[in-house]
BALOSE-509699 format. One record per atom (N, C-alpha, C): residue in one letter; x, y, z. Coordinates in steps of 0.05 Angstrom, whole numbers, padded with zeros to 5 digits, always signed. Example, Ala and Ser with C-alpha at 12.3 -4.5 7.8 and 13.67 -1.06 7.14 Angstrom:
% BALOSE-509699
A+00264-00114+00156
A+00246-00090+00156
A+00264-00066+00156
S+00257-00045+00142
S+00273-00021+00143
S+00258+00001+00157
//
This chain:
% BALOSE-509699
M+01972+02149+02495
M+01946+02137+02491
M+01933+02147+02466
T+01918+02130+02454
T+01904+02139+02430
T+01876+02147+02437
K+01863+02158+02418
K+01835+02167+02422
K+01818+02143+02431
D+01823+02120+02421
D+01807+02096+02428
D+01811+02087+02457
S+01834+02094+02469
S+01839+02084+02496
S+01835+02106+02517
S+01815+02122+02512
S+01808+02144+02531
S+01805+02134+02559
I+01813+02149+02579
I+01812+02140+02606
I+01786+02148+02620
L+01768+02160+02606
L+01742+02167+02618
L+01724+02143+02618
P+01706+02139+02637
P+01703+02157+02660
P+01723+02150+02682
L+01733+02170+02695
L+01751+02166+02717
L+01735+02165+02743
H+01742+02147+02760
H+01730+02145+02787
H+01752+02153+02806
S+01746+02167+02827
S+01767+02179+02842
S+01763+02175+02872
D+01785+02178+02886
D+01786+02178+02915
D+01796+02205+02924
F+01779+02222+02935
F+01786+02249+02942
F+01795+02251+02971
G+01809+02231+02981
G+01817+02231+03009
G+01841+02248+03015
N+01854+02259+02996
N+01879+02273+03000
N+01879+02302+02993
V+01863+02318+03007
V+01864+02347+03004
V+01878+02357+03030
V+01902+02367+03026
V+01919+02374+03049
V+01922+02404+03051
S+01914+02416+03073
S+01918+02444+03077
S+01948+02450+03078
L+01957+02471+03066
L+01985+02479+03066
L+01992+02497+03090
A+01972+02506+03105
A+01977+02524+03126
A+01993+02512+03149
H+01989+02486+03155
H+02002+02474+03178
H+02016+02448+03171
E+02019+02441+03146
E+02028+02415+03138
E+02054+02416+03122
T+02072+02399+03129
T+02096+02394+03112
T+02090+02369+03096
L+02093+02371+03070
L+02086+02349+03053
L+02108+02329+03050
S+02101+02304+03052
S+02121+02283+03049
S+02126+02276+03020
Q+02148+02264+03015
Q+02156+02256+02988
Q+02159+02225+02986
A+02139+02211+02992
A+02141+02181+02991
A+02143+02172+02963
P+02162+02153+02958
P+02165+02143+02931
P+02140+02126+02923
D+02132+02128+02898
D+02109+02112+02890
D+02111+02106+02860
S+02090+02096+02849
S+02091+02088+02821
S+02082+02111+02802
F+02081+02135+02811
F+02074+02158+02794
F+02096+02179+02794
P+02118+02173+02779
P+02142+02190+02781
P+02137+02219+02771
A+02119+02223+02752
A+02115+02250+02742
A+02103+02268+02764
C+02084+02257+02779
C+02072+02272+02801
C+02093+02277+02823
R+02109+02256+02829
R+02130+02260+02849
R+02150+02282+02841
D+02158+02282+02816
D+02177+02301+02806
D+02166+02330+02806
L+02141+02333+02797
L+02128+02359+02797
L+02126+02369+02825
R+02117+02352+02843
R+02114+02360+02871
R+02141+02368+02883
A+02162+02354+02877
A+02189+02361+02888
A+02197+02388+02877
Y+02193+02394+02852
Y+02200+02419+02840
Y+02184+02442+02853
W+02158+02438+02856
W+02140+02457+02869
W+02149+02463+02897
E+02155+02441+02912
E+02165+02444+02940
E+02190+02460+02941
A+02209+02455+02922
A+02234+02471+02922
A+02229+02500+02917
L+02210+02507+02899
L+02203+02535+02894
L+02189+02547+02918
R+02173+02532+02931
R+02157+02541+02953
R+02174+02548+02977
G+02194+02532+02983
G+02210+02537+03007
G+02193+02536+03032
V+02194+02557+03048
V+02179+02558+03073
V+02152+02572+03069
R+02146+02582+03046
R+02121+02595+03040
R+02099+02575+03035
Q+02074+02584+03034
Q+02052+02566+03028
Q+02052+02557+02999
M+02061+02573+02981
M+02062+02566+02953
M+02081+02584+02938
P+02091+02575+02915
P+02107+02593+02898
P+02089+02611+02881
A+02102+02631+02870
A+02088+02649+02852
A+02089+02637+02824
R+02069+02642+02808
R+02068+02633+02780
R+02093+02643+02765
S+02101+02667+02771
S+02124+02679+02757
S+02150+02664+02762
E+02152+02649+02784
E+02176+02634+02790
E+02177+02607+02775
F+02155+02598+02766
F+02153+02571+02754
F+02166+02571+02726
D+02186+02554+02722
D+02200+02552+02697
D+02197+02523+02687
P+02184+02519+02664
P+02181+02492+02654
P+02207+02476+02650
R+02229+02490+02647
R+02254+02475+02644
R+02262+02460+02669
G+02250+02468+02692
G+02255+02454+02717
G+02241+02427+02719
I+02223+02421+02700
I+02208+02396+02701
I+02207+02383+02673
E+02229+02386+02658
E+02229+02376+02631
E+02220+02347+02628
Q+02226+02330+02647
Q+02219+02302+02645
Q+02189+02297+02649
T+02175+02316+02661
T+02147+02312+02667
T+02128+02329+02650
L+02139+02345+02631
L+02122+02363+02616
L+02098+02350+02602
A+02102+02326+02592
A+02080+02312+02578
A+02056+02308+02597
C+02061+02305+02622
C+02040+02299+02642
C+02030+02324+02656
T+02042+02347+02651
T+02037+02371+02667
T+02017+02390+02653
F+02002+02404+02669
F+01984+02424+02659
F+01983+02448+02678
V+01973+02471+02667
V+01968+02495+02683
V+01939+02502+02679
A+01925+02507+02701
A+01897+02515+02699
A+01894+02542+02713
E+01874+02557+02704
E+01869+02584+02714
E+01842+02584+02729
K+01842+02597+02752
K+01817+02600+02767
K+01798+02618+02751
V+01773+02609+02746
V+01753+02625+02733
V+01728+02629+02751
A+01726+02614+02772
A+01705+02616+02792
A+01715+02603+02817
P+01701+02607+02840
P+01711+02596+02865
P+01717+02567+02865
S+01704+02551+02849
S+01710+02522+02849
S+01714+02511+02820
V+01721+02529+02802
V+01725+02521+02774
V+01752+02531+02764
A+01768+02513+02752
A+01793+02521+02740
A+01793+02509+02712
R+01800+02526+02693
R+01801+02518+02665
R+01830+02514+02656
I+01835+02494+02640
I+01862+02487+02632
I+01871+02508+02611
R+01895+02520+02616
R+01907+02539+02598
R+01928+02526+02580
V+01944+02509+02592
V+01965+02495+02578
V+01965+02466+02587
A+01969+02447+02569
A+01969+02419+02577
A+01989+02403+02561
G+02001+02384+02574
G+02019+02365+02560
G+02004+02345+02544
S+02018+02329+02529
S+02006+02310+02510
S+01990+02288+02524
V+01997+02281+02549
V+01982+02260+02563
V+01953+02268+02566
M+01947+02293+02574
M+01919+02301+02578
M+01905+02303+02551
N+01918+02313+02531
N+01906+02315+02504
N+01900+02287+02493
D+01919+02268+02497
D+01915+02241+02487
D+01893+02227+02503
A+01891+02233+02529
A+01871+02219+02545
A+01842+02225+02536
L+01838+02250+02527
L+01811+02257+02517
L+01809+02256+02487
G+01832+02252+02473
G+01832+02251+02444
G+01827+02277+02431
M+01834+02299+02445
M+01830+02326+02434
M+01847+02346+02449
D+01848+02370+02439
D+01862+02392+02453
D+01844+02400+02477
V+01855+02400+02501
V+01839+02405+02525
V+01840+02434+02535
R+01855+02451+02521
R+01857+02479+02529
R+01829+02491+02530
G+01823+02505+02552
G+01797+02518+02555
G+01777+02501+02570
M+01783+02476+02573
M+01764+02458+02586
M+01768+02459+02617
P+01747+02454+02632
P+01751+02453+02661
P+01764+02426+02668
I+01778+02427+02691
I+01792+02402+02700
I+01772+02380+02703
T+01747+02386+02711
T+01727+02366+02715
T+01720+02350+02690
A+01728+02359+02667
A+01722+02344+02642
A+01735+02316+02642
F+01755+02312+02658
F+01768+02286+02659
F+01754+02266+02677
F+01733+02275+02691
F+01721+02258+02711
F+01693+02250+02703
D+01685+02228+02713
D+01658+02218+02709
D+01639+02237+02724
P+01615+02241+02713
P+01596+02261+02725
P+01591+02258+02755
A+01591+02234+02765
A+01586+02229+02794
A+01609+02240+02811
S+01633+02243+02800
S+01656+02253+02815
S+01661+02283+02813
R+01648+02296+02795
R+01654+02324+02789
R+01648+02343+02812
D+01627+02338+02827
D+01621+02356+02850
D+01643+02354+02871
S+01653+02329+02876
S+01675+02325+02895
S+01700+02339+02886
L+01706+02337+02860
L+01730+02351+02849
L+01726+02381+02852
S+01703+02391+02846
S+01698+02420+02848
S+01703+02430+02877
E+01695+02414+02897
E+01700+02421+02925
E+01730+02421+02931
A+01744+02401+02920
A+01773+02400+02925
A+01787+02424+02912
V+01778+02431+02888
V+01789+02455+02874
V+01784+02480+02891
R+01759+02482+02901
R+01752+02505+02918
R+01770+02506+02942
D+01775+02484+02955
D+01793+02483+02979
D+01821+02492+02971
L+01831+02482+02948
L+01857+02489+02939
L+01859+02519+02934
L+01839+02531+02922
L+01840+02559+02915
L+01835+02578+02938
T+01823+02568+02960
T+01817+02586+02982
T+01835+02581+03006
S+01845+02557+03011
S+01859+02550+03035
S+01887+02561+03037
P+01906+02558+03021
P+01909+02540+02999
P+01912+02511+03008
A+01910+02493+02989
A+01913+02464+02995
A+01926+02450+02972
L+01937+02427+02977
L+01947+02409+02957
L+01926+02388+02953
V+01921+02380+02928
V+01901+02359+02922
V+01916+02336+02907
E+01913+02312+02918
E+01925+02289+02905
E+01902+02268+02903
I+01896+02260+02879
I+01873+02243+02873
I+01882+02218+02860
D+01876+02195+02871
D+01881+02169+02858
D+01857+02162+02841
L+01862+02155+02816
L+01841+02151+02796
L+01843+02122+02784
T+01820+02113+02776
T+01819+02087+02761
T+01799+02090+02739
A+01804+02075+02718
A+01784+02072+02696
A+01779+02042+02694
R+01754+02035+02693
R+01747+02006+02693
R+01758+01992+02668
R+01762+01967+02672
R+01770+01950+02649
R+01745+01947+02631
S+01750+01947+02606
S+01728+01943+02587
S+01739+01926+02564
F+01722+01919+02545
F+01730+01902+02523
F+01754+01915+02509
G+01776+01900+02507
G+01800+01909+02493
G+01816+01929+02508
R+01810+01934+02533
R+01825+01954+02549
R+01830+01944+02577
K+01855+01945+02585
K+01862+01937+02612
K+01853+01959+02632
P+01851+01952+02657
P+01845+01973+02677
P+01868+01993+02678
I+01861+02018+02683
I+01881+02040+02684
I+01881+02052+02712
R+01905+02057+02721
R+01908+02072+02747
R+01922+02098+02739
A+01914+02119+02754
A+01926+02145+02749
A+01926+02161+02775
R+01942+02182+02775
R+01942+02201+02797
R+01941+02229+02785
M+01925+02246+02797
M+01924+02274+02790
M+01933+02289+02815
L+01952+02307+02810
L+01963+02324+02831
L+01957+02353+02824
L+01945+02368+02842
L+01939+02396+02838
L+01953+02413+02859
L+01968+02433+02850
L+01984+02450+02868
L+01979+02479+02862
P+01975+02496+02883
P+01968+02524+02878
P+01993+02541+02872
M+01988+02562+02857
M+02009+02582+02851
M+01996+02610+02854
S+02011+02629+02864
S+02000+02655+02868
S+02007+02674+02845
D+01991+02695+02843
D+01996+02716+02823
D+02012+02738+02835
A+02016+02760+02821
A+02032+02782+02830
A+02021+02795+02855
Q+01995+02793+02860
Q+01982+02804+02884
Q+01981+02784+02907
G+01992+02761+02903
G+01993+02741+02924
G+01968+02724+02926
Q+01949+02727+02908
Q+01925+02711+02907
Q+01929+02685+02891
I+01915+02665+02899
I+01917+02639+02884
I+01900+02643+02858
S+01914+02642+02836
S+01901+02646+02810
S+01906+02623+02790
R+01927+02607+02796
R+01934+02586+02778
R+01938+02560+02794
I+01935+02538+02780
I+01940+02511+02790
I+01959+02498+02771
V+01981+02488+02781
V+01999+02471+02765
V+01992+02443+02773
G+01988+02426+02754
G+01980+02399+02760
G+01994+02378+02742
C+01988+02353+02749
C+02000+02331+02735
C+01979+02309+02733
L+01978+02296+02710
L+01962+02272+02707
L+01981+02250+02698
D+01987+02232+02716
D+02006+02210+02711
D+01990+02185+02709
I+01991+02172+02686
I+01975+02149+02679
I+01992+02124+02678
Q+01984+02103+02691
Q+01997+02077+02690
Q+01977+02056+02680
G+01985+02043+02659
G+01967+02022+02648
G+01959+02028+02620
//
């Protein structure tokens, strides 16, 4: 995407915050292959645990999805800032997104809901899957996207990182 085709504002459906304590996650095929592949890799690392450790994560395991993938760091109970991001996220905002909160990709009306979902992910832990749309406007077709947020633990077993994916169709 070019700077002119920014996907903001994104409108979201936050219906899919899934606690990892009691849930086995399904792998239904869909039209967002990058999210599907990242989730499959994360699930393989996780095994029977609630989440994998950040130290286990190897980008070579998701080479096909790196452009859509990002890693965010917890900076407050409901805030995560992007540390590393693939080209899809940078292109979506038309700038380098490192250091920005994940909420920067969302329209202001959706940011509180996203912050709650991030808080749930960082405390529960939980998986967050968000279906997104950007309205059609002059010269731009409607855009569908999915954002997937998955927790990762640090050396002390605390959730300190989020590996995520922004897969855009349209």
